[in-house]
mmCIF file of the N, C-alpha and C atoms, coordinates in Angstrom:
data_MODEL
# 
_entry.id   MODEL 
# 
loop_
_atom_site.group_PDB 
_atom_site.id 
_atom_site.type_symbol 
_atom_site.label_atom_id 
_atom_site.label_alt_id 
_atom_site.label_comp_id 
_atom_site.label_asym_id 
_atom_site.label_entity_id 
_atom_site.label_seq_id 
_atom_site.pdbx_PDB_ins_code 
_atom_site.Cartn_x 
_atom_site.Cartn_y 
_atom_site.Cartn_z 
_atom_site.occupancy 
_atom_site.B_iso_or_equiv 
_atom_site.pdbx_formal_charge 
_atom_site.auth_seq_id 
_atom_site.auth_comp_id 
_atom_site.auth_asym_id 
_atom_site.auth_atom_id 
_atom_site.pdbx_PDB_model_num 
ATOM 1   N N  . MET A 1 1  ? 0.827  -1.181  0.000   1.00 0.00 ? 1  MET A N  1 
ATOM 2   C CA . MET A 1 1  ? 0.000  0.000   0.000   1.00 0.00 ? 1  MET A CA 1 
ATOM 3   C C  . MET A 1 1  ? 0.877  1.251   0.000   1.00 0.00 ? 1  MET A C  1 
ATOM 4   N N  . LEU A 1 2  ? 2.002  1.170   0.676   1.00 0.00 ? 2  LEU A N  1 
ATOM 5   C CA . LEU A 1 2  ? 2.903  2.310   0.686   1.00 0.00 ? 2  LEU A CA 1 
ATOM 6   C C  . LEU A 1 2  ? 3.484  2.537   -0.713  1.00 0.00 ? 2  LEU A C  1 
ATOM 7   N N  . GLY A 1 3  ? 3.642  1.475   -1.474  1.00 0.00 ? 3  GLY A N  1 
ATOM 8   C CA . GLY A 1 3  ? 4.105  1.599   -2.851  1.00 0.00 ? 3  GLY A CA 1 
ATOM 9   C C  . GLY A 1 3  ? 3.124  2.365   -3.719  1.00 0.00 ? 3  GLY A C  1 
ATOM 10  N N  . TRP A 1 4  ? 1.834  2.113   -3.512  1.00 0.00 ? 4  TRP A N  1 
ATOM 11  C CA . TRP A 1 4  ? 0.808  2.850   -4.263  1.00 0.00 ? 4  TRP A CA 1 
ATOM 12  C C  . TRP A 1 4  ? 0.868  4.332   -3.917  1.00 0.00 ? 4  TRP A C  1 
ATOM 13  N N  . THR A 1 5  ? 1.086  4.627   -2.636  1.00 0.00 ? 5  THR A N  1 
ATOM 14  C CA . THR A 1 5  ? 1.178  6.017   -2.207  1.00 0.00 ? 5  THR A CA 1 
ATOM 15  C C  . THR A 1 5  ? 2.336  6.716   -2.910  1.00 0.00 ? 5  THR A C  1 
ATOM 16  N N  . LEU A 1 6  ? 3.476  6.054   -2.947  1.00 0.00 ? 6  LEU A N  1 
ATOM 17  C CA . LEU A 1 6  ? 4.640  6.646   -3.602  1.00 0.00 ? 6  LEU A CA 1 
ATOM 18  C C  . LEU A 1 6  ? 4.413  6.820   -5.100  1.00 0.00 ? 6  LEU A C  1 
ATOM 19  N N  . MET A 1 7  ? 3.719  5.871   -5.713  1.00 0.00 ? 7  MET A N  1 
ATOM 20  C CA . MET A 1 7  ? 3.435  5.975   -7.137  1.00 0.00 ? 7  MET A CA 1 
ATOM 21  C C  . MET A 1 7  ? 2.555  7.200   -7.430  1.00 0.00 ? 7  MET A C  1 
ATOM 22  N N  . PHE A 1 8  ? 1.488  7.385   -6.644  1.00 0.00 ? 8  PHE A N  1 
ATOM 23  C CA . PHE A 1 8  ? 0.617  8.537   -6.859  1.00 0.00 ? 8  PHE A CA 1 
ATOM 24  C C  . PHE A 1 8  ? 1.339  9.834   -6.542  1.00 0.00 ? 8  PHE A C  1 
ATOM 25  N N  . LEU A 1 9  ? 2.255  9.811   -5.579  1.00 0.00 ? 9  LEU A N  1 
ATOM 26  C CA . LEU A 1 9  ? 3.029  11.005  -5.279  1.00 0.00 ? 9  LEU A CA 1 
ATOM 27  C C  . LEU A 1 9  ? 3.935  11.380  -6.444  1.00 0.00 ? 9  LEU A C  1 
ATOM 28  N N  . VAL A 1 10 ? 4.561  10.396  -7.060  1.00 0.00 ? 10 VAL A N  1 
ATOM 29  C CA . VAL A 1 10 ? 5.408  10.656  -8.226  1.00 0.00 ? 10 VAL A CA 1 
ATOM 30  C C  . VAL A 1 10 ? 4.572  11.178  -9.385  1.00 0.00 ? 10 VAL A C  1 
ATOM 31  N N  . ILE A 1 11 ? 3.403  10.595  -9.595  1.00 0.00 ? 11 ILE A N  1 
ATOM 32  C CA . ILE A 1 11 ? 2.500  11.076  -10.654 1.00 0.00 ? 11 ILE A CA 1 
ATOM 33  C C  . ILE A 1 11 ? 2.120  12.532  -10.394 1.00 0.00 ? 11 ILE A C  1 
ATOM 34  N N  . ALA A 1 12 ? 1.831  12.864  -9.128  1.00 0.00 ? 12 ALA A N  1 
ATOM 35  C CA . ALA A 1 12 ? 1.462  14.240  -8.793  1.00 0.00 ? 12 ALA A CA 1 
ATOM 36  C C  . ALA A 1 12 ? 2.603  15.208  -9.059  1.00 0.00 ? 12 ALA A C  1 
ATOM 37  N N  . VAL A 1 13 ? 3.819  14.818  -8.719  1.00 0.00 ? 13 VAL A N  1 
ATOM 38  C CA . VAL A 1 13 ? 4.964  15.699  -8.933  1.00 0.00 ? 13 VAL A CA 1 
ATOM 39  C C  . VAL A 1 13 ? 5.218  15.904  -10.429 1.00 0.00 ? 13 VAL A C  1 
ATOM 40  N N  . ILE A 1 14 ? 5.185  14.820  -11.185 1.00 0.00 ? 14 ILE A N  1 
ATOM 41  C CA . ILE A 1 14 ? 5.422  14.928  -12.628 1.00 0.00 ? 14 ILE A CA 1 
ATOM 42  C C  . ILE A 1 14 ? 4.326  15.757  -13.293 1.00 0.00 ? 14 ILE A C  1 
ATOM 43  N N  . ALA A 1 15 ? 3.072  15.506  -12.922 1.00 0.00 ? 15 ALA A N  1 
ATOM 44  C CA . ALA A 1 15 ? 1.965  16.279  -13.509 1.00 0.00 ? 15 ALA A CA 1 
ATOM 45  C C  . ALA A 1 15 ? 2.069  17.747  -13.119 1.00 0.00 ? 15 ALA A C  1 
ATOM 46  N N  . GLY A 1 16 ? 2.494  18.016  -11.897 1.00 0.00 ? 16 GLY A N  1 
ATOM 47  C CA . GLY A 1 16 ? 2.667  19.404  -11.466 1.00 0.00 ? 16 GLY A CA 1 
ATOM 48  C C  . GLY A 1 16 ? 3.767  20.108  -12.241 1.00 0.00 ? 16 GLY A C  1 
ATOM 49  N N  . LEU A 1 17 ? 4.860  19.400  -12.497 1.00 0.00 ? 17 LEU A N  1 
ATOM 50  C CA . LEU A 1 17 ? 5.959  19.993  -13.264 1.00 0.00 ? 17 LEU A CA 1 
ATOM 51  C C  . LEU A 1 17 ? 5.556  20.271  -14.708 1.00 0.00 ? 17 LEU A C  1 
ATOM 52  N N  . LEU A 1 18 ? 4.681  19.437  -15.250 1.00 0.00 ? 18 LEU A N  1 
ATOM 53  C CA . LEU A 1 18 ? 4.242  19.612  -16.633 1.00 0.00 ? 18 LEU A CA 1 
ATOM 54  C C  . LEU A 1 18 ? 3.071  20.574  -16.763 1.00 0.00 ? 18 LEU A C  1 
ATOM 55  N N  . GLY A 1 19 ? 2.542  21.053  -15.642 1.00 0.00 ? 19 GLY A N  1 
ATOM 56  C CA . GLY A 1 19 ? 1.485  22.046  -15.692 1.00 0.00 ? 19 GLY A CA 1 
ATOM 57  C C  . GLY A 1 19 ? 0.073  21.503  -15.618 1.00 0.00 ? 19 GLY A C  1 
ATOM 58  N N  . PHE A 1 20 ? -0.081 20.226  -15.369 1.00 0.00 ? 20 PHE A N  1 
ATOM 59  C CA . PHE A 1 20 ? -1.415 19.639  -15.242 1.00 0.00 ? 20 PHE A CA 1 
ATOM 60  C C  . PHE A 1 20 ? -1.848 19.719  -13.778 1.00 0.00 ? 20 PHE A C  1 
ATOM 61  N N  . SER A 1 21 ? -2.314 20.878  -13.366 1.00 0.00 ? 21 SER A N  1 
ATOM 62  C CA . SER A 1 21 ? -2.601 21.097  -11.948 1.00 0.00 ? 21 SER A CA 1 
ATOM 63  C C  . SER A 1 21 ? -3.785 20.264  -11.459 1.00 0.00 ? 21 SER A C  1 
ATOM 64  N N  . GLY A 1 22 ? -4.774 20.025  -12.301 1.00 0.00 ? 22 GLY A N  1 
ATOM 65  C CA . GLY A 1 22 ? -5.929 19.217  -11.885 1.00 0.00 ? 22 GLY A CA 1 
ATOM 66  C C  . GLY A 1 22 ? -5.542 17.780  -11.610 1.00 0.00 ? 22 GLY A C  1 
ATOM 67  N N  . ILE A 1 23 ? -4.765 17.211  -12.498 1.00 0.00 ? 23 ILE A N  1 
ATOM 68  C CA . ILE A 1 23 ? -4.311 15.827  -12.315 1.00 0.00 ? 23 ILE A CA 1 
ATOM 69  C C  . ILE A 1 23 ? -3.363 15.738  -11.130 1.00 0.00 ? 23 ILE A C  1 
ATOM 70  N N  . ALA A 1 24 ? -2.503 16.741  -10.970 1.00 0.00 ? 24 ALA A N  1 
ATOM 71  C CA . ALA A 1 24 ? -1.556 16.746  -9.855  1.00 0.00 ? 24 ALA A CA 1 
ATOM 72  C C  . ALA A 1 24 ? -2.295 16.809  -8.527  1.00 0.00 ? 24 ALA A C  1 
ATOM 73  N N  . GLY A 1 25 ? -3.310 17.647  -8.458  1.00 0.00 ? 25 GLY A N  1 
ATOM 74  C CA . GLY A 1 25 ? -4.094 17.755  -7.223  1.00 0.00 ? 25 GLY A CA 1 
ATOM 75  C C  . GLY A 1 25 ? -4.842 16.474  -6.901  1.00 0.00 ? 25 GLY A C  1 
ATOM 76  N N  . ALA A 1 26 ? -5.406 15.858  -7.926  1.00 0.00 ? 26 ALA A N  1 
ATOM 77  C CA . ALA A 1 26 ? -6.143 14.615  -7.719  1.00 0.00 ? 26 ALA A CA 1 
ATOM 78  C C  . ALA A 1 26 ? -5.201 13.500  -7.275  1.00 0.00 ? 26 ALA A C  1 
ATOM 79  N N  . ALA A 1 27 ? -4.049 13.389  -7.923  1.00 0.00 ? 27 ALA A N  1 
ATOM 80  C CA . ALA A 1 27 ? -3.091 12.344  -7.555  1.00 0.00 ? 27 ALA A CA 1 
ATOM 81  C C  . ALA A 1 27 ? -2.553 12.570  -6.149  1.00 0.00 ? 27 ALA A C  1 
ATOM 82  N N  . ALA A 1 28 ? -2.307 13.816  -5.780  1.00 0.00 ? 28 ALA A N  1 
ATOM 83  C CA . ALA A 1 28 ? -1.833 14.115  -4.427  1.00 0.00 ? 28 ALA A CA 1 
ATOM 84  C C  . ALA A 1 28 ? -2.903 13.778  -3.394  1.00 0.00 ? 28 ALA A C  1 
ATOM 85  N N  . GLY A 1 29 ? -4.157 14.061  -3.718  1.00 0.00 ? 29 GLY A N  1 
ATOM 86  C CA . GLY A 1 29 ? -5.252 13.719  -2.809  1.00 0.00 ? 29 GLY A CA 1 
ATOM 87  C C  . GLY A 1 29 ? -5.385 12.220  -2.615  1.00 0.00 ? 29 GLY A C  1 
ATOM 88  N N  . ILE A 1 30 ? -5.272 11.473  -3.702  1.00 0.00 ? 30 ILE A N  1 
ATOM 89  C CA . ILE A 1 30 ? -5.344 10.011  -3.619  1.00 0.00 ? 30 ILE A CA 1 
ATOM 90  C C  . ILE A 1 30 ? -4.174 9.478   -2.804  1.00 0.00 ? 30 ILE A C  1 
ATOM 91  N N  . ALA A 1 31 ? -2.986 10.028  -3.027  1.00 0.00 ? 31 ALA A N  1 
ATOM 92  C CA . ALA A 1 31 ? -1.809 9.589   -2.272  1.00 0.00 ? 31 ALA A CA 1 
ATOM 93  C C  . ALA A 1 31 ? -1.993 9.856   -0.781  1.00 0.00 ? 31 ALA A C  1 
ATOM 94  N N  . LYS A 1 32 ? -2.583 10.988  -0.445  1.00 0.00 ? 32 LYS A N  1 
ATOM 95  C CA . LYS A 1 32 ? -2.803 11.330  0.956   1.00 0.00 ? 32 LYS A CA 1 
ATOM 96  C C  . LYS A 1 32 ? -3.783 10.361  1.614   1.00 0.00 ? 32 LYS A C  1 
ATOM 97  N N  . VAL A 1 33 ? -4.867 10.056  0.924   1.00 0.00 ? 33 VAL A N  1 
ATOM 98  C CA . VAL A 1 33 ? -5.867 9.131   1.468   1.00 0.00 ? 33 VAL A CA 1 
ATOM 99  C C  . VAL A 1 33 ? -5.270 7.738   1.665   1.00 0.00 ? 33 VAL A C  1 
ATOM 100 N N  . ILE A 1 34 ? -4.556 7.239   0.664   1.00 0.00 ? 34 ILE A N  1 
ATOM 101 C CA . ILE A 1 34 ? -3.959 5.910   0.768   1.00 0.00 ? 34 ILE A CA 1 
ATOM 102 C C  . ILE A 1 34 ? -2.928 5.878   1.888   1.00 0.00 ? 34 ILE A C  1 
ATOM 103 N N  . PHE A 1 35 ? -2.147 6.956   2.059   1.00 0.00 ? 35 PHE A N  1 
ATOM 104 C CA . PHE A 1 35 ? -1.154 7.002   3.128   1.00 0.00 ? 35 PHE A CA 1 
ATOM 105 C C  . PHE A 1 35 ? -1.823 6.938   4.493   1.00 0.00 ? 35 PHE A C  1 
ATOM 106 N N  . PHE A 1 36 ? -2.909 7.676   4.693   1.00 0.00 ? 36 PHE A N  1 
ATOM 107 C CA . PHE A 1 36 ? -3.584 7.645   5.986   1.00 0.00 ? 36 PHE A CA 1 
ATOM 108 C C  . PHE A 1 36 ? -4.234 6.288   6.249   1.00 0.00 ? 36 PHE A C  1 
ATOM 109 N N  . ILE A 1 37 ? -4.758 5.641   5.226   1.00 0.00 ? 37 ILE A N  1 
ATOM 110 C CA . ILE A 1 37 ? -5.287 4.282   5.390   1.00 0.00 ? 37 ILE A CA 1 
ATOM 111 C C  . ILE A 1 37 ? -4.163 3.342   5.798   1.00 0.00 ? 37 ILE A C  1 
ATOM 112 N N  . PHE A 1 38 ? -2.978 3.489   5.178   1.00 0.00 ? 38 PHE A N  1 
ATOM 113 C CA . PHE A 1 38 ? -1.814 2.682   5.535   1.00 0.00 ? 38 PHE A CA 1 
ATOM 114 C C  . PHE A 1 38 ? -1.436 2.885   6.999   1.00 0.00 ? 38 PHE A C  1 
ATOM 115 N N  . VAL A 1 39 ? -1.417 4.129   7.459   1.00 0.00 ? 39 VAL A N  1 
ATOM 116 C CA . VAL A 1 39 ? -1.046 4.415   8.840   1.00 0.00 ? 39 VAL A CA 1 
ATOM 117 C C  . VAL A 1 39 ? -2.050 3.812   9.815   1.00 0.00 ? 39 VAL A C  1 
ATOM 118 N N  . VAL A 1 40 ? -3.334 3.926   9.511   1.00 0.00 ? 40 VAL A N  1 
ATOM 119 C CA . VAL A 1 40 ? -4.367 3.362   10.383  1.00 0.00 ? 40 VAL A CA 1 
ATOM 120 C C  . VAL A 1 40 ? -4.238 1.840   10.456  1.00 0.00 ? 40 VAL A C  1 
ATOM 121 N N  . LEU A 1 41 ? -4.044 1.191   9.301   1.00 0.00 ? 41 LEU A N  1 
ATOM 122 C CA . LEU A 1 41 ? -3.891 -0.267  9.304   1.00 0.00 ? 41 LEU A CA 1 
ATOM 123 C C  . LEU A 1 41 ? -2.623 -0.693  10.036  1.00 0.00 ? 41 LEU A C  1 
ATOM 124 N N  . LEU A 1 42 ? -1.557 0.084   9.924   1.00 0.00 ? 42 LEU A N  1 
ATOM 125 C CA . LEU A 1 42 ? -0.324 -0.206  10.647  1.00 0.00 ? 42 LEU A CA 1 
ATOM 126 C C  . LEU A 1 42 ? -0.552 -0.121  12.151  1.00 0.00 ? 42 LEU A C  1 
ATOM 127 N N  . LEU A 1 43 ? -1.232 0.915   12.597  1.00 0.00 ? 43 LEU A N  1 
ATOM 128 C CA . LEU A 1 43 ? -1.510 1.059   14.022  1.00 0.00 ? 43 LEU A CA 1 
ATOM 129 C C  . LEU A 1 43 ? -2.400 -0.060  14.544  1.00 0.00 ? 43 LEU A C  1 
ATOM 130 N N  . ILE A 1 44 ? -3.412 -0.440  13.779  1.00 0.00 ? 44 ILE A N  1 
ATOM 131 C CA . ILE A 1 44 ? -4.279 -1.542  14.178  1.00 0.00 ? 44 ILE A CA 1 
ATOM 132 C C  . ILE A 1 44 ? -3.476 -2.829  14.286  1.00 0.00 ? 44 ILE A C  1 
ATOM 133 N N  . SER A 1 45 ? -2.596 -3.063  13.349  1.00 0.00 ? 45 SER A N  1 
ATOM 134 C CA . SER A 1 45 ? -1.760 -4.259  13.366  1.00 0.00 ? 45 SER A CA 1 
ATOM 135 C C  . SER A 1 45 ? -0.828 -4.270  14.572  1.00 0.00 ? 45 SER A C  1 
ATOM 136 N N  . LEU A 1 46 ? -0.208 -3.145  14.863  1.00 0.00 ? 46 LEU A N  1 
ATOM 137 C CA . LEU A 1 46 ? 0.701  -3.072  16.005  1.00 0.00 ? 46 LEU A CA 1 
ATOM 138 C C  . LEU A 1 46 ? -0.032 -3.275  17.324  1.00 0.00 ? 46 LEU A C  1 
ATOM 139 N N  . VAL A 1 47 ? -1.216 -2.682  17.459  1.00 0.00 ? 47 VAL A N  1 
ATOM 140 C CA . VAL A 1 47 ? -1.985 -2.835  18.695  1.00 0.00 ? 47 VAL A CA 1 
ATOM 141 C C  . VAL A 1 47 ? -2.460 -4.267  18.857  1.00 0.00 ? 47 VAL A C  1 
ATOM 142 N N  . SER A 1 48 ? -2.940 -4.873  17.780  1.00 0.00 ? 48 SER A N  1 
ATOM 143 C CA . SER A 1 48 ? -3.436 -6.250  17.895  1.00 0.00 ? 48 SER A CA 1 
ATOM 144 C C  . SER A 1 48 ? -2.305 -7.213  18.217  1.00 0.00 ? 48 SER A C  1 
ATOM 145 N N  . ASN A 1 49 ? -1.119 -7.001  17.647  1.00 0.00 ? 49 ASN A N  1 
ATOM 146 C CA . ASN A 1 49 ? 0.023  -7.854  17.979  1.00 0.00 ? 49 ASN A CA 1 
ATOM 147 C C  . ASN A 1 49 ? 0.482  -7.635  19.408  1.00 0.00 ? 49 ASN A C  1 
ATOM 148 N N  . ALA A 1 50 ? 0.404  -6.404  19.900  1.00 0.00 ? 50 ALA A N  1 
ATOM 149 C CA . ALA A 1 50 ? 0.804  -6.119  21.275  1.00 0.00 ? 50 ALA A CA 1 
ATOM 150 C C  . ALA A 1 50 ? -0.173 -6.770  22.260  1.00 0.00 ? 50 ALA A C  1 
ATOM 151 N N  . LEU A 1 51 ? -1.447 -6.775  21.929  1.00 0.00 ? 51 LEU A N  1 
ATOM 152 C CA . LEU A 1 51 ? -2.436 -7.390  22.808  1.00 0.00 ? 51 LEU A CA 1 
ATOM 153 C C  . LEU A 1 51 ? -2.299 -8.919  22.842  1.00 0.00 ? 51 LEU A C  1 
ATOM 154 N N  . ARG A 1 52 ? -1.830 -9.499  21.745  1.00 0.00 ? 52 ARG A N  1 
ATOM 155 C CA . ARG A 1 52 ? -1.613 -10.948 21.693  1.00 0.00 ? 52 ARG A CA 1 
ATOM 156 C C  . ARG A 1 52 ? -0.284 -11.346 22.317  1.00 0.00 ? 52 ARG A C  1 
ATOM 157 N N  . GLY A 1 53 ? 0.578  -10.373 22.581  1.00 0.00 ? 53 GLY A N  1 
ATOM 158 C CA . GLY A 1 53 ? 1.855  -10.662 23.200  1.00 0.00 ? 53 GLY A CA 1 
ATOM 159 C C  . GLY A 1 53 ? 2.960  -10.997 22.217  1.00 0.00 ? 53 GLY A C  1 
ATOM 160 N N  . LYS A 1 54 ? 2.742  -10.752 20.945  1.00 0.00 ? 54 LYS A N  1 
ATOM 161 C CA . LYS A 1 54 ? 3.778  -11.007 19.950  1.00 0.00 ? 54 LYS A CA 1 
ATOM 162 C C  . LYS A 1 54 ? 4.588  -9.745  19.735  1.00 0.00 ? 54 LYS A C  1 
ATOM 163 N N  . SER A 1 55 ? 5.882  -9.911  19.557  1.00 0.00 ? 55 SER A N  1 
ATOM 164 C CA . SER A 1 55 ? 6.729  -8.761  19.267  1.00 0.00 ? 55 SER A CA 1 
ATOM 165 C C  . SER A 1 55 ? 6.824  -8.585  17.741  1.00 0.00 ? 55 SER A C  1 
ATOM 166 N N  . PRO A 1 56 ? 6.884  -7.327  17.298  1.00 0.00 ? 56 PRO A N  1 
ATOM 167 C CA . PRO A 1 56 ? 7.028  -7.121  15.849  1.00 0.00 ? 56 PRO A CA 1 
ATOM 168 C C  . PRO A 1 56 ? 8.400  -7.577  15.370  1.00 0.00 ? 56 PRO A C  1 
ATOM 169 N N  . ARG A 1 57 ? 8.453  -8.120  14.176  1.00 0.00 ? 57 ARG A N  1 
ATOM 170 C CA . ARG A 1 57 ? 9.724  -8.637  13.647  1.00 0.00 ? 57 ARG A CA 1 
ATOM 171 C C  . ARG A 1 57 ? 10.460 -7.587  12.904  1.00 0.00 ? 57 ARG A C  1 
# 
């Protein structure tokens, strides 16, 4: 999921450099949403592993 975020971020930067502000804004928005979903899932995973007594590898 973090790979998708980086891909959309690169698309946003390239589109911004080429002057496509609408596409750049949309790609940046998608990257932001995917990144926050990644962070939430990471936190849920860490909490659930901590409650089970497993250490992260």
